[in-house]
Predicted model as a PDB file, atoms N, CA, C, CB and O in Angstrom, pLDDT in the B-factor column:
MODEL        1                                                                  
ATOM      1  N   MET A   1       0.850  -1.180   0.000  1.00 75.00           N  
ATOM      2  CA  MET A   1       0.000   0.000   0.000  1.00 75.00           C  
ATOM      3  C   MET A   1       0.890   1.236   0.000  1.00 75.00           C  
ATOM      4  CB  MET A   1      -0.964   0.002   1.224  1.00 75.00           C  
ATOM      5  O   MET A   1       1.779   1.375   0.840  1.00 75.00           O  
ATOM      6  N   GLY A   2       0.644   2.117  -0.938  1.00 90.00           N  
ATOM      7  CA  GLY A   2       1.447   3.324  -1.045  1.00 90.00           C  
ATOM      8  C   GLY A   2       1.004   4.398  -0.071  1.00 90.00           C  
ATOM      9  O   GLY A   2      -0.063   4.311   0.537  1.00 90.00           O  
ATOM     10  N   ILE A   3       1.849   5.417   0.066  1.00 95.00           N  
ATOM     11  CA  ILE A   3       1.577   6.506   1.003  1.00 95.00           C  
ATOM     12  C   ILE A   3       0.287   7.244   0.644  1.00 95.00           C  
ATOM     13  CB  ILE A   3       2.749   7.487   1.027  1.00 95.00           C  
ATOM     14  O   ILE A   3      -0.464   7.635   1.538  1.00 95.00           O  
ATOM     15  N   PHE A   4       0.018   7.439  -0.641  1.00 95.00           N  
ATOM     16  CA  PHE A   4      -1.194   8.125  -1.085  1.00 95.00           C  
ATOM     17  C   PHE A   4      -2.434   7.375  -0.624  1.00 95.00           C  
ATOM     18  CB  PHE A   4      -1.202   8.273  -2.611  1.00 95.00           C  
ATOM     19  O   PHE A   4      -3.390   7.981  -0.139  1.00 95.00           O  
ATOM     20  N   GLN A   5      -2.416   6.066  -0.777  1.00 96.00           N  
ATOM     21  CA  GLN A   5      -3.557   5.246  -0.375  1.00 96.00           C  
ATOM     22  C   GLN A   5      -3.720   5.234   1.149  1.00 96.00           C  
ATOM     23  CB  GLN A   5      -3.390   3.812  -0.900  1.00 96.00           C  
ATOM     24  O   GLN A   5      -4.843   5.276   1.651  1.00 96.00           O  
ATOM     25  N   LYS A   6      -2.607   5.178   1.883  1.00 96.00           N  
ATOM     26  CA  LYS A   6      -2.659   5.217   3.342  1.00 96.00           C  
ATOM     27  C   LYS A   6      -3.282   6.526   3.821  1.00 96.00           C  
ATOM     28  CB  LYS A   6      -1.249   5.046   3.938  1.00 96.00           C  
ATOM     29  O   LYS A   6      -4.127   6.532   4.716  1.00 96.00           O  
ATOM     30  N   ILE A   7      -2.856   7.631   3.217  1.00 97.00           N  
ATOM     31  CA  ILE A   7      -3.387   8.944   3.592  1.00 97.00           C  
ATOM     32  C   ILE A   7      -4.881   9.011   3.290  1.00 97.00           C  
ATOM     33  CB  ILE A   7      -2.635  10.074   2.846  1.00 97.00           C  
ATOM     34  O   ILE A   7      -5.658   9.498   4.111  1.00 97.00           O  
ATOM     35  N   ASN A   8      -5.284   8.531   2.128  1.00 97.00           N  
ATOM     36  CA  ASN A   8      -6.707   8.543   1.785  1.00 97.00           C  
ATOM     37  C   ASN A   8      -7.525   7.699   2.753  1.00 97.00           C  
ATOM     38  CB  ASN A   8      -6.910   8.040   0.361  1.00 97.00           C  
ATOM     39  O   ASN A   8      -8.627   8.088   3.139  1.00 97.00           O  
ATOM     40  N   ASN A   9      -6.997   6.555   3.143  1.00 97.00           N  
ATOM     41  CA  ASN A   9      -7.689   5.705   4.119  1.00 97.00           C  
ATOM     42  C   ASN A   9      -7.817   6.406   5.471  1.00 97.00           C  
ATOM     43  CB  ASN A   9      -6.945   4.371   4.289  1.00 97.00           C  
ATOM     44  O   ASN A   9      -8.878   6.369   6.095  1.00 97.00           O  
ATOM     45  N   LEU A  10      -6.744   7.039   5.916  1.00 97.00           N  
ATOM     46  CA  LEU A  10      -6.778   7.764   7.190  1.00 97.00           C  
ATOM     47  C   LEU A  10      -7.758   8.932   7.140  1.00 97.00           C  
ATOM     48  CB  LEU A  10      -5.379   8.273   7.550  1.00 97.00           C  
ATOM     49  O   LEU A  10      -8.500   9.161   8.095  1.00 97.00           O  
ATOM     50  N   LEU A  11      -7.765   9.669   6.036  1.00 97.00           N  
ATOM     51  CA  LEU A  11      -8.694  10.790   5.895  1.00 97.00           C  
ATOM     52  C   LEU A  11     -10.143  10.311   5.885  1.00 97.00           C  
ATOM     53  CB  LEU A  11      -8.392  11.571   4.615  1.00 97.00           C  
ATOM     54  O   LEU A  11     -11.018  10.980   6.433  1.00 97.00           O  
ATOM     55  N   ALA A  12     -10.399   9.178   5.275  1.00 97.00           N  
ATOM     56  CA  ALA A  12     -11.752   8.611   5.261  1.00 97.00           C  
ATOM     57  C   ALA A  12     -12.171   8.215   6.679  1.00 97.00           C  
ATOM     58  CB  ALA A  12     -11.823   7.381   4.313  1.00 97.00           C  
ATOM     59  O   ALA A  12     -13.307   8.464   7.084  1.00 97.00           O  
ATOM     60  N   LYS A  13     -11.256   7.600   7.432  1.00 97.00           N  
ATOM     61  CA  LYS A  13     -11.546   7.237   8.816  1.00 97.00           C  
ATOM     62  C   LYS A  13     -11.815   8.485   9.649  1.00 97.00           C  
ATOM     63  CB  LYS A  13     -10.384   6.433   9.419  1.00 97.00           C  
ATOM     64  O   LYS A  13     -12.743   8.512  10.457  1.00 97.00           O  
ATOM     65  N   LYS A  14     -11.005   9.508   9.450  1.00 96.00           N  
ATOM     66  CA  LYS A  14     -11.162  10.769  10.180  1.00 96.00           C  
ATOM     67  C   LYS A  14     -12.539  11.372   9.907  1.00 96.00           C  
ATOM     68  CB  LYS A  14     -10.050  11.770   9.785  1.00 96.00           C  
ATOM     69  O   LYS A  14     -13.216  11.825  10.830  1.00 96.00           O  
ATOM     70  N   GLN A  15     -12.944  11.377   8.659  1.00 97.00           N  
ATOM     71  CA  GLN A  15     -14.242  11.936   8.286  1.00 97.00           C  
ATOM     72  C   GLN A  15     -15.377  11.143   8.945  1.00 97.00           C  
ATOM     73  CB  GLN A  15     -14.409  11.938   6.747  1.00 97.00           C  
ATOM     74  O   GLN A  15     -16.356  11.722   9.417  1.00 97.00           O  
ATOM     75  N   LYS A  16     -15.237   9.817   8.973  1.00 97.00           N  
ATOM     76  CA  LYS A  16     -16.253   8.963   9.591  1.00 97.00           C  
ATOM     77  C   LYS A  16     -16.349   9.243  11.094  1.00 97.00           C  
ATOM     78  CB  LYS A  16     -15.930   7.472   9.343  1.00 97.00           C  
ATOM     79  O   LYS A  16     -17.446   9.344  11.643  1.00 97.00           O  
ATOM     80  N   ILE A  17     -15.209   9.365  11.743  1.00 97.00           N  
ATOM     81  CA  ILE A  17     -15.167   9.649  13.180  1.00 97.00           C  
ATOM     82  C   ILE A  17     -15.768  11.018  13.477  1.00 97.00           C  
ATOM     83  CB  ILE A  17     -13.721   9.581  13.703  1.00 97.00           C  
ATOM     84  O   ILE A  17     -16.545  11.158  14.421  1.00 97.00           O  
ATOM     85  N   GLU A  18     -15.421  12.027  12.686  1.00 95.00           N  
ATOM     86  CA  GLU A  18     -15.961  13.371  12.893  1.00 95.00           C  
ATOM     87  C   GLU A  18     -17.474  13.388  12.727  1.00 95.00           C  
ATOM     88  CB  GLU A  18     -15.317  14.361  11.921  1.00 95.00           C  
ATOM     89  O   GLU A  18     -18.168  14.093  13.459  1.00 95.00           O  
ATOM     90  N   LYS A  19     -17.990  12.624  11.781  1.00 97.00           N  
ATOM     91  CA  LYS A  19     -19.434  12.540  11.568  1.00 97.00           C  
ATOM     92  C   LYS A  19     -20.105  11.880  12.769  1.00 97.00           C  
ATOM     93  CB  LYS A  19     -19.750  11.756  10.276  1.00 97.00           C  
ATOM     94  O   LYS A  19     -21.156  12.332  13.222  1.00 97.00           O  
ATOM     95  N   GLU A  20     -19.501  10.817  13.282  1.00 97.00           N  
ATOM     96  CA  GLU A  20     -20.048  10.125  14.447  1.00 97.00           C  
ATOM     97  C   GLU A  20     -20.054  11.035  15.672  1.00 97.00           C  
ATOM     98  CB  GLU A  20     -19.243   8.855  14.740  1.00 97.00           C  
ATOM     99  O   GLU A  20     -21.016  11.043  16.440  1.00 97.00           O  
ATOM    100  N   ILE A  21     -18.982  11.797  15.851  1.00 96.00           N  
ATOM    101  CA  ILE A  21     -18.903  12.747  16.963  1.00 96.00           C  
ATOM    102  C   ILE A  21     -20.013  13.787  16.834  1.00 96.00           C  
ATOM    103  CB  ILE A  21     -17.514  13.438  17.003  1.00 96.00           C  
ATOM    104  O   ILE A  21     -20.682  14.102  17.818  1.00 96.00           O  
ATOM    105  N   ALA A  22     -20.212  14.319  15.636  1.00 96.00           N  
ATOM    106  CA  ALA A  22     -21.253  15.324  15.408  1.00 96.00           C  
ATOM    107  C   ALA A  22     -22.635  14.779  15.745  1.00 96.00           C  
ATOM    108  CB  ALA A  22     -21.221  15.800  13.957  1.00 96.00           C  
ATOM    109  O   ALA A  22     -23.454  15.490  16.328  1.00 96.00           O  
ATOM    110  N   ILE A  23     -22.900  13.539  15.389  1.00 97.00           N  
ATOM    111  CA  ILE A  23     -24.199  12.918  15.691  1.00 97.00           C  
ATOM    112  C   ILE A  23     -24.378  12.783  17.204  1.00 97.00           C  
ATOM    113  CB  ILE A  23     -24.317  11.525  15.006  1.00 97.00           C  
ATOM    114  O   ILE A  23     -25.446  13.090  17.733  1.00 97.00           O  
ATOM    115  N   LEU A  24     -23.344  12.327  17.894  1.00 97.00           N  
ATOM    116  CA  LEU A  24     -23.422  12.182  19.350  1.00 97.00           C  
ATOM    117  C   LEU A  24     -23.607  13.532  20.031  1.00 97.00           C  
ATOM    118  CB  LEU A  24     -22.163  11.494  19.885  1.00 97.00           C  
ATOM    119  O   LEU A  24     -24.407  13.652  20.959  1.00 97.00           O  
ATOM    120  N   GLN A  25     -22.877  14.546  19.584  1.00 97.00           N  
ATOM    121  CA  GLN A  25     -22.997  15.867  20.178  1.00 97.00           C  
ATOM    122  C   GLN A  25     -24.380  16.460  19.937  1.00 97.00           C  
ATOM    123  CB  GLN A  25     -21.925  16.792  19.622  1.00 97.00           C  
ATOM    124  O   GLN A  25     -24.921  17.146  20.803  1.00 97.00           O  
ATOM    125  N   LYS A  26     -24.952  16.199  18.770  1.00 96.00           N  
ATOM    126  CA  LYS A  26     -26.281  16.718  18.457  1.00 96.00           C  
ATOM    127  C   LYS A  26     -27.336  16.071  19.355  1.00 96.00           C  
ATOM    128  CB  LYS A  26     -26.619  16.476  16.974  1.00 96.00           C  
ATOM    129  O   LYS A  26     -28.323  16.717  19.708  1.00 96.00           O  
ATOM    130  N   SER A  27     -27.143  14.817  19.723  1.00 97.00           N  
ATOM    131  CA  SER A  27     -28.119  14.117  20.556  1.00 97.00           C  
ATOM    132  C   SER A  27     -27.930  14.393  22.052  1.00 97.00           C  
ATOM    133  CB  SER A  27     -28.031  12.626  20.301  1.00 97.00           C  
ATOM    134  O   SER A  27     -28.792  14.032  22.854  1.00 97.00           O  
ATOM    135  N   CYS A  28     -26.835  15.018  22.433  1.00 97.00           N  
ATOM    136  CA  CYS A  28     -26.548  15.316  23.839  1.00 97.00           C  
ATOM    137  C   CYS A  28     -27.472  16.437  24.339  1.00 97.00           C  
ATOM    138  CB  CYS A  28     -25.055  15.720  24.019  1.00 97.00           C  
ATOM    139  O   CYS A  28     -27.823  17.341  23.581  1.00 97.00           O  
ATOM    140  N   ASN A  29     -27.857  16.369  25.607  1.00 96.00           N  
ATOM    141  CA  ASN A  29     -28.712  17.398  26.210  1.00 96.00           C  
ATOM    142  C   ASN A  29     -27.929  18.587  26.750  1.00 96.00           C  
ATOM    143  CB  ASN A  29     -29.527  16.795  27.321  1.00 96.00           C  
ATOM    144  O   ASN A  29     -28.529  19.609  27.083  1.00 96.00           O  
ATOM    145  N   HIS A  30     -26.614  18.485  26.846  1.00 96.00           N  
ATOM    146  CA  HIS A  30     -25.734  19.553  27.339  1.00 96.00           C  
ATOM    147  C   HIS A  30     -26.215  20.080  28.695  1.00 96.00           C  
ATOM    148  CB  HIS A  30     -25.668  20.710  26.315  1.00 96.00           C  
ATOM    149  O   HIS A  30     -26.363  21.287  28.885  1.00 96.00           O  
ATOM    150  N   ARG A  31     -26.453  19.176  29.617  1.00 95.00           N  
ATOM    151  CA  ARG A  31     -27.000  19.560  30.931  1.00 95.00           C  
ATOM    152  C   ARG A  31     -25.997  20.289  31.810  1.00 95.00           C  
ATOM    153  CB  ARG A  31     -27.492  18.337  31.658  1.00 95.00           C  
ATOM    154  O   ARG A  31     -26.383  21.128  32.624  1.00 95.00           O  
ATOM    155  N   LYS A  32     -24.725  19.981  31.659  1.00 96.00           N  
ATOM    156  CA  LYS A  32     -23.709  20.625  32.503  1.00 96.00           C  
ATOM    157  C   LYS A  32     -22.589  21.144  31.614  1.00 96.00           C  
ATOM    158  CB  LYS A  32     -23.149  19.632  33.577  1.00 96.00           C  
ATOM    159  O   LYS A  32     -22.034  20.412  30.794  1.00 96.00           O  
ATOM    160  N   LYS A  33     -22.270  22.413  31.793  1.00 95.00           N  
ATOM    161  CA  LYS A  33     -21.201  23.010  31.000  1.00 95.00           C  
ATOM    162  C   LYS A  33     -20.194  23.685  31.912  1.00 95.00           C  
ATOM    163  CB  LYS A  33     -21.768  24.016  29.985  1.00 95.00           C  
ATOM    164  O   LYS A  33     -20.506  24.064  33.041  1.00 95.00           O  
ATOM    165  N   SER A  34     -18.985  23.827  31.402  1.00 95.00           N  
ATOM    166  CA  SER A  34     -17.900  24.448  32.145  1.00 95.00           C  
ATOM    167  C   SER A  34     -17.139  25.391  31.226  1.00 95.00           C  
ATOM    168  CB  SER A  34     -16.954  23.380  32.744  1.00 95.00           C  
ATOM    169  O   SER A  34     -17.171  25.258  30.003  1.00 95.00           O  
ATOM    170  N   VAL A  35     -16.459  26.342  31.842  1.00 95.00           N  
ATOM    171  CA  VAL A  35     -15.577  27.239  31.102  1.00 95.00           C  
ATOM    172  C   VAL A  35     -14.250  26.512  30.944  1.00 95.00           C  
ATOM    173  CB  VAL A  35     -15.398  28.632  31.835  1.00 95.00           C  
ATOM    174  O   VAL A  35     -13.641  26.091  31.928  1.00 95.00           O  
ATOM    175  N   LYS A  36     -13.805  26.368  29.702  1.00 93.00           N  
ATOM    176  CA  LYS A  36     -12.561  25.647  29.423  1.00 93.00           C  
ATOM    177  C   LYS A  36     -11.785  26.317  28.297  1.00 93.00           C  
ATOM    178  CB  LYS A  36     -12.856  24.185  29.061  1.00 93.00           C  
ATOM    179  O   LYS A  36     -12.318  27.131  27.543  1.00 93.00           O  
ATOM    180  N   GLN A  37     -10.512  25.951  28.207  1.00 92.00           N  
ATOM    181  CA  GLN A  37      -9.688  26.371  27.077  1.00 92.00           C  
ATOM    182  C   GLN A  37      -9.807  25.325  25.986  1.00 92.00           C  
ATOM    183  CB  GLN A  37      -8.199  26.573  27.499  1.00 92.00           C  
ATOM    184  O   GLN A  37      -9.670  24.128  26.239  1.00 92.00           O  
ATOM    185  N   VAL A  38     -10.066  25.788  24.762  1.00 90.00           N  
ATOM    186  CA  VAL A  38     -10.138  24.899  23.604  1.00 90.00           C  
ATOM    187  C   VAL A  38      -9.337  25.528  22.469  1.00 90.00           C  
ATOM    188  CB  VAL A  38     -11.624  24.642  23.171  1.00 90.00           C  
ATOM    189  O   VAL A  38      -9.038  26.722  22.492  1.00 90.00           O  
ATOM    190  N   ARG A  39      -8.995  24.712  21.480  1.00 88.00           N  
ATOM    191  CA  ARG A  39      -8.302  25.253  20.312  1.00 88.00           C  
ATOM    192  C   ARG A  39      -9.290  26.060  19.471  1.00 88.00           C  
ATOM    193  CB  ARG A  39      -7.657  24.112  19.466  1.00 88.00           C  
ATOM    194  O   ARG A  39     -10.447  25.676  19.301  1.00 88.00           O  
ATOM    195  N   GLU A  40      -8.808  27.178  18.953  1.00 81.00           N  
ATOM    196  CA  GLU A  40      -9.674  28.038  18.143  1.00 81.00           C  
ATOM    197  C   GLU A  40     -10.152  27.319  16.887  1.00 81.00           C  
ATOM    198  CB  GLU A  40      -8.939  29.325  17.759  1.00 81.00           C  
ATOM    199  O   GLU A  40     -11.331  27.369  16.538  1.00 81.00           O  
ATOM    200  N   ARG A  41      -9.231  26.658  16.221  1.00 78.00           N  
ATOM    201  CA  ARG A  41      -9.546  25.857  15.033  1.00 78.00           C  
ATOM    202  C   ARG A  41      -8.739  24.570  15.128  1.00 78.00           C  
ATOM    203  CB  ARG A  41      -9.226  26.640  13.694  1.00 78.00           C  
ATOM    204  O   ARG A  41      -7.788  24.478  15.904  1.00 78.00           O  
ATOM    205  N   GLU A  42      -9.119  23.591  14.343  1.00 75.00           N  
ATOM    206  CA  GLU A  42      -8.425  22.305  14.363  1.00 75.00           C  
ATOM    207  C   GLU A  42      -6.939  22.451  14.022  1.00 75.00           C  
ATOM    208  CB  GLU A  42      -9.087  21.340  13.387  1.00 75.00           C  
ATOM    209  O   GLU A  42      -6.094  21.758  14.587  1.00 75.00           O  
ATOM    210  N   ASP A  43      -6.636  23.351  13.101  1.00 76.00           N  
ATOM    211  CA  ASP A  43      -5.248  23.516  12.669  1.00 76.00           C  
ATOM    212  C   ASP A  43      -4.504  24.590  13.457  1.00 76.00           C  
ATOM    213  CB  ASP A  43      -5.208  23.854  11.202  1.00 76.00           C  
ATOM    214  O   ASP A  43      -3.407  24.993  13.070  1.00 76.00           O  
ATOM    215  N   SER A  44      -5.085  25.050  14.546  1.00 75.00           N  
ATOM    216  CA  SER A  44      -4.495  26.116  15.343  1.00 75.00           C  
ATOM    217  C   SER A  44      -4.075  25.588  16.702  1.00 75.00           C  
ATOM    218  CB  SER A  44      -5.476  27.281  15.502  1.00 75.00           C  
ATOM    219  O   SER A  44      -4.682  24.662  17.240  1.00 75.00           O  
ATOM    220  N   SER A  45      -3.040  26.184  17.243  1.00 80.00           N  
ATOM    221  CA  SER A  45      -2.642  25.823  18.601  1.00 80.00           C  
ATOM    222  C   SER A  45      -3.017  26.934  19.582  1.00 80.00           C  
ATOM    223  CB  SER A  45      -1.127  25.542  18.664  1.00 80.00           C  
ATOM    224  O   SER A  45      -2.750  26.823  20.778  1.00 80.00           O  
ATOM    225  N   ALA A  46      -3.642  28.015  19.074  1.00 84.00           N  
ATOM    226  CA  ALA A  46      -4.036  29.133  19.919  1.00 84.00           C  
ATOM    227  C   ALA A  46      -5.263  28.757  20.750  1.00 84.00           C  
ATOM    228  CB  ALA A  46      -4.322  30.385  19.064  1.00 84.00           C  
ATOM    229  O   ALA A  46      -6.305  28.418  20.189  1.00 84.00           O  
ATOM    230  N   PRO A  47      -5.151  28.814  22.084  1.00 89.00           N  
ATOM    231  CA  PRO A  47      -6.308  28.467  22.910  1.00 89.00           C  
ATOM    232  C   PRO A  47      -7.280  29.643  23.034  1.00 89.00           C  
ATOM    233  CB  PRO A  47      -5.849  28.019  24.302  1.00 89.00           C  
ATOM    234  O   PRO A  47      -6.878  30.807  23.033  1.00 89.00           O  
ATOM    235  N   ILE A  48      -8.570  29.308  23.140  1.00 91.00           N  
ATOM    236  CA  ILE A  48      -9.609  30.299  23.400  1.00 91.00           C  
ATOM    237  C   ILE A  48     -10.438  29.785  24.567  1.00 91.00           C  
ATOM    238  CB  ILE A  48     -10.504  30.559  22.127  1.00 91.00           C  
ATOM    239  O   ILE A  48     -10.423  28.590  24.860  1.00 91.00           O  
ATOM    240  N   ILE A  49     -11.153  30.671  25.228  1.00 94.00           N  
ATOM    241  CA  ILE A  49     -11.976  30.309  26.380  1.00 94.00           C  
ATOM    242  C   ILE A  49     -13.431  30.253  25.928  1.00 94.00           C  
ATOM    243  CB  ILE A  49     -11.790  31.327  27.559  1.00 94.00           C  
ATOM    244  O   ILE A  49     -13.955  31.220  25.375  1.00 94.00           O  
ATOM    245  N   ARG A  50     -14.083  29.106  26.168  1.00 95.00           N  
ATOM    246  CA  ARG A  50     -15.475  28.907  25.756  1.00 95.00           C  
ATOM    247  C   ARG A  50     -16.194  28.035  26.776  1.00 95.00           C  
ATOM    248  CB  ARG A  50     -15.549  28.266  24.346  1.00 95.00           C  
ATOM    249  O   ARG A  50     -15.563  27.343  27.574  1.00 95.00           O  
ATOM    250  N   TYR A  51     -17.530  28.077  26.739  1.00 96.00           N  
ATOM    251  CA  TYR A  51     -18.327  27.102  27.461  1.00 96.00           C  
ATOM    252  C   TYR A  51     -18.270  25.806  26.680  1.00 96.00           C  
ATOM    253  CB  TYR A  51     -19.801  27.587  27.659  1.00 96.00           C  
ATOM    254  O   TYR A  51     -18.430  25.804  25.459  1.00 96.00           O  
ATOM    255  N   VAL A  52     -18.042  24.694  27.382  1.00 96.00           N  
ATOM    256  CA  VAL A  52     -17.937  23.385  26.760  1.00 96.00           C  
ATOM    257  C   VAL A  52     -18.802  22.409  27.558  1.00 96.00           C  
ATOM    258  CB  VAL A  52     -16.446  22.905  26.695  1.00 96.00           C  
ATOM    259  O   VAL A  52     -18.783  22.413  28.788  1.00 96.00           O  
ATOM    260  N   CYS A  53     -19.556  21.578  26.848  1.00 97.00           N  
ATOM    261  CA  CYS A  53     -20.365  20.548  27.491  1.00 97.00           C  
ATOM    262  C   CYS A  53     -19.434  19.542  28.177  1.00 97.00           C  
ATOM    263  CB  CYS A  53     -21.294  19.833  26.452  1.00 97.00           C  
ATOM    264  O   CYS A  53     -18.457  19.080  27.587  1.00 97.00           O  
ATOM    265  N   ASN A  54     -19.754  19.217  29.424  1.00 96.00           N  
ATOM    266  CA  ASN A  54     -18.913  18.279  30.172  1.00 96.00           C  
ATOM    267  C   ASN A  54     -19.036  16.836  29.679  1.00 96.00           C  
ATOM    268  CB  ASN A  54     -19.266  18.339  31.639  1.00 96.00           C  
ATOM    269  O   ASN A  54     -18.134  16.030  29.908  1.00 96.00           O  
ATOM    270  N   GLU A  55     -20.132  16.503  29.011  1.00 96.00           N  
ATOM    271  CA  GLU A  55     -20.323  15.135  28.542  1.00 96.00           C  
ATOM    272  C   GLU A  55     -19.795  14.905  27.135  1.00 96.00           C  
ATOM    273  CB  GLU A  55     -21.775  14.783  28.590  1.00 96.00           C  
ATOM    274  O   GLU A  55     -19.109  13.912  26.891  1.00 96.00           O  
ATOM    275  N   CYS A  56     -20.102  15.802  26.206  1.00 96.00           N  
ATOM    276  CA  CYS A  56     -19.766  15.543  24.804  1.00 96.00           C  
ATOM    277  C   CYS A  56     -18.654  16.447  24.255  1.00 96.00           C  
ATOM    278  CB  CYS A  56     -20.998  15.708  23.959  1.00 96.00           C  
ATOM    279  O   CYS A  56     -18.230  16.280  23.111  1.00 96.00           O  
ATOM    280  N   SER A  57     -18.188  17.389  25.052  1.00 94.00           N  
ATOM    281  CA  SER A  57     -17.092  18.302  24.680  1.00 94.00           C  
ATOM    282  C   SER A  57     -17.439  19.265  23.542  1.00 94.00           C  
ATOM    283  CB  SER A  57     -15.885  17.497  24.284  1.00 94.00           C  
ATOM    284  O   SER A  57     -16.547  19.800  22.884  1.00 94.00           O  
ATOM    285  N   MET A  58     -18.727  19.483  23.316  1.00 95.00           N  
ATOM    286  CA  MET A  58     -19.140  20.432  22.278  1.00 95.00           C  
ATOM    287  C   MET A  58     -18.994  21.857  22.807  1.00 95.00           C  
ATOM    288  CB  MET A  58     -20.607  20.161  21.825  1.00 95.00           C  
ATOM    289  O   MET A  58     -19.363  22.142  23.946  1.00 95.00           O  
ATOM    290  N   VAL A  59     -18.457  22.747  21.976  1.00 94.00           N  
ATOM    291  CA  VAL A  59     -18.348  24.155  22.336  1.00 94.00           C  
ATOM    292  C   VAL A  59     -19.751  24.750  22.273  1.00 94.00           C  
ATOM    293  CB  VAL A  59     -17.352  24.923  21.387  1.00 94.00           C  
ATOM    294  O   VAL A  59     -20.436  24.641  21.256  1.00 94.00           O  
ATOM    295  N   LEU A  60     -20.178  25.390  23.387  1.00 94.00           N  
ATOM    296  CA  LEU A  60     -21.556  25.850  23.501  1.00 94.00           C  
ATOM    297  C   LEU A  60     -21.726  27.361  23.446  1.00 94.00           C  
ATOM    298  CB  LEU A  60     -22.132  25.350  24.764  1.00 94.00           C  
ATOM    299  O   LEU A  60     -22.802  27.840  23.087  1.00 94.00           O  
ATOM    300  N   GLY A  61     -20.706  28.115  23.788  1.00 93.00           N  
ATOM    301  CA  GLY A  61     -20.891  29.560  23.780  1.00 93.00           C  
ATOM    302  C   GLY A  61     -19.737  30.291  24.428  1.00 93.00           C  
ATOM    303  O   GLY A  61     -18.665  29.739  24.675  1.00 93.00           O  
ATOM    304  N   TYR A  62     -20.004  31.564  24.695  1.00 95.00           N  
ATOM    305  CA  TYR A  62     -18.982  32.465  25.200  1.00 95.00           C  
ATOM    306  C   TYR A  62     -19.264  32.825  26.659  1.00 95.00           C  
ATOM    307  CB  TYR A  62     -18.909  33.733  24.337  1.00 95.00           C  
ATOM    308  O   TYR A  62     -20.368  33.260  26.985  1.00 95.00           O  
ATOM    309  N   PRO A  63     -18.283  32.648  27.530  1.00 95.00           N  
ATOM    310  CA  PRO A  63     -18.461  33.094  28.908  1.00 95.00           C  
ATOM    311  C   PRO A  63     -18.306  34.611  28.992  1.00 95.00           C  
ATOM    312  CB  PRO A  63     -17.449  32.394  29.844  1.00 95.00           C  
ATOM    313  O   PRO A  63     -17.727  35.236  28.104  1.00 95.00           O  
ATOM    314  N   SER A  64     -18.824  35.187  30.055  1.00 92.00           N  
ATOM    315  CA  SER A  64     -18.682  36.633  30.267  1.00 92.00           C  
ATOM    316  C   SER A  64     -17.239  36.949  30.650  1.00 92.00           C  
ATOM    317  CB  SER A  64     -19.665  37.136  31.370  1.00 92.00           C  
ATOM    318  O   SER A  64     -16.462  36.052  30.978  1.00 92.00           O  
ATOM    319  N   SER A  65     -16.896  38.210  30.606  1.00 92.00           N  
ATOM    320  CA  SER A  65     -15.529  38.602  30.974  1.00 92.00           C  
ATOM    321  C   SER A  65     -15.245  38.283  32.441  1.00 92.00           C  
ATOM    322  CB  SER A  65     -15.310  40.104  30.710  1.00 92.00           C  
ATOM    323  O   SER A  65     -14.112  37.951  32.790  1.00 92.00           O  
ATOM    324  N   LYS A  66     -16.249  38.378  33.291  1.00 92.00           N  
ATOM    325  CA  LYS A  66     -16.078  38.034  34.707  1.00 92.00           C  
ATOM    326  C   LYS A  66     -15.817  36.536  34.870  1.00 92.00           C  
ATOM    327  CB  LYS A  66     -17.327  38.449  35.520  1.00 92.00           C  
ATOM    328  O   LYS A  66     -14.983  36.136  35.682  1.00 92.00           O  
ATOM    329  N   GLU A  67     -16.527  35.705  34.100  1.00 92.00           N  
ATOM    330  CA  GLU A  67     -16.326  34.261  34.161  1.00 92.00           C  
ATOM    331  C   GLU A  67     -14.932  33.880  33.646  1.00 92.00           C  
ATOM    332  CB  GLU A  67     -17.413  33.536  33.344  1.00 92.00           C  
ATOM    333  O   GLU A  67     -14.300  32.966  34.177  1.00 92.00           O  
ATOM    334  N   ILE A  68     -14.464  34.573  32.627  1.00 91.00           N  
ATOM    335  CA  ILE A  68     -13.110  34.339  32.112  1.00 91.00           C  
ATOM    336  C   ILE A  68     -12.078  34.716  33.177  1.00 91.00           C  
ATOM    337  CB  ILE A  68     -12.867  35.152  30.806  1.00 91.00           C  
ATOM    338  O   ILE A  68     -11.095  34.006  33.392  1.00 91.00           O  
ATOM    339  N   GLU A  69     -12.324  35.837  33.830  1.00 90.00           N  
ATOM    340  CA  GLU A  69     -11.419  36.284  34.897  1.00 90.00           C  
ATOM    341  C   GLU A  69     -11.362  35.237  36.018  1.00 90.00           C  
ATOM    342  CB  GLU A  69     -11.879  37.661  35.464  1.00 90.00           C  
ATOM    343  O   GLU A  69     -10.281  34.911  36.509  1.00 90.00           O  
ATOM    344  N   ASN A  70     -12.515  34.715  36.418  1.00 89.00           N  
ATOM    345  CA  ASN A  70     -12.562  33.671  37.454  1.00 89.00           C  
ATOM    346  C   ASN A  70     -11.872  32.388  36.993  1.00 89.00           C  
ATOM    347  CB  ASN A  70     -14.017  33.368  37.835  1.00 89.00           C  
ATOM    348  O   ASN A  70     -11.240  31.701  37.794  1.00 89.00           O  
ATOM    349  N   PHE A  71     -11.991  32.068  35.716  1.00 89.00           N  
ATOM    350  CA  PHE A  71     -11.345  30.877  35.160  1.00 89.00           C  
ATOM    351  C   PHE A  71      -9.833  30.960  35.353  1.00 89.00           C  
ATOM    352  CB  PHE A  71     -11.687  30.718  33.659  1.00 89.00           C  
ATOM    353  O   PHE A  71      -9.198  29.975  35.731  1.00 89.00           O  
ATOM    354  N   PHE A  72      -9.261  32.130  35.095  1.00 87.00           N  
ATOM    355  CA  PHE A  72      -7.811  32.270  35.200  1.00 87.00           C  
ATOM    356  C   PHE A  72      -7.346  32.366  36.652  1.00 87.00           C  
ATOM    357  CB  PHE A  72      -7.352  33.496  34.431  1.00 87.00           C  
ATOM    358  O   PHE A  72      -6.168  32.149  36.936  1.00 87.00           O  
ATOM    359  N   LYS A  73      -8.249  32.685  37.569  1.00 84.00           N  
ATOM    360  CA  LYS A  73      -7.884  32.727  38.991  1.00 84.00           C  
ATOM    361  C   LYS A  73      -7.768  31.327  39.593  1.00 84.00           C  
ATOM    362  CB  LYS A  73      -8.914  33.539  39.775  1.00 84.00           C  
ATOM    363  O   LYS A  73      -7.066  31.131  40.584  1.00 84.00           O  
ATOM    364  N   GLU A  74      -8.454  30.359  38.995  1.00 74.00           N  
ATOM    365  CA  GLU A  74      -8.461  28.993  39.539  1.00 74.00           C  
ATOM    366  C   GLU A  74      -7.143  28.302  39.345  1.00 74.00           C  
ATOM    367  CB  GLU A  74      -9.551  28.174  38.901  1.00 74.00           C  
ATOM    368  O   GLU A  74      -6.986  27.149  39.746  1.00 74.00           O  
TER     369      GLU A  74                                                      
ENDMDL                                                                          
END                                                                             
């Protein structure tokens, strides 16, 4: 198996996994959320502060400036 075929297989697996994650996150009730650091984009290493579901890890929204301040105090 050549490198091109290996990469295509890995990309196909990645796409399948991302789709499965999206389905699970869509079905989650997001009952408990926390302020956390997450990557801004998949290809970025820059962290951003967002509300994240504790069960499915879906980014849910933006915390207030006071909540961000408290996050960094912890």
